[in-house]
Residue, then its C-alpha position, 0 to 999 in steps of 0.5 A: m534142827d533136824s526134822g528126822n529126829v523129831a516124833n510127829f505127834p497128832s496135835e490136840n485138834a486132830e479130830n477138827e483137822e479131819t472134820k469140818d463144819v461146812g454149810g451148817i453141816g457138822g462134820a464130826r456128827l456126819k463122821a460118827f453117823i457114817e462110822r456107825i453105818e460102816r460098822l453095821e454094814d460089816e456086821k450085816k456082812a458077817l451075818s450073810e456070810d453065816i446064813k449063807e453057810i447055814y444054807a450050804e450046810a443045809k444043802g449038804v444034808g439034802f434040802d433045797a436052798k432055793i425052796m428054804r429061801k422061799i419058805v423064810s420070805l413067805r414067813k416073813m409075811d403077814t398071813e393075809k398078804r401071803r394068802e393073797e399072793e398065793e391065790l393070785l399065783d394059782l390063778y395066773k398059773s390056771a390062766v397059763g395051764l400049769l394047774 
């Protein structure tokens, strides 16, 4: 029989052919975790691009993107932690003659 005329369909156990349970590690379960991580990485990349576009838009109307990033960073901090960091920064600035 000519194998060129035969359709090549995946077997019923196609998933099991790709994944194996090895050394107590479930291949299918591991693959599912990896695929979820990959999807989230793709989403994270898309979100990063969106954020980058917002900074570019803000820069286009006159805002300083570097300062905006610092403000975003500060807003993420706990109030006490932020206060402590600002006091330490002031202390260091004073020590090197910047105040």
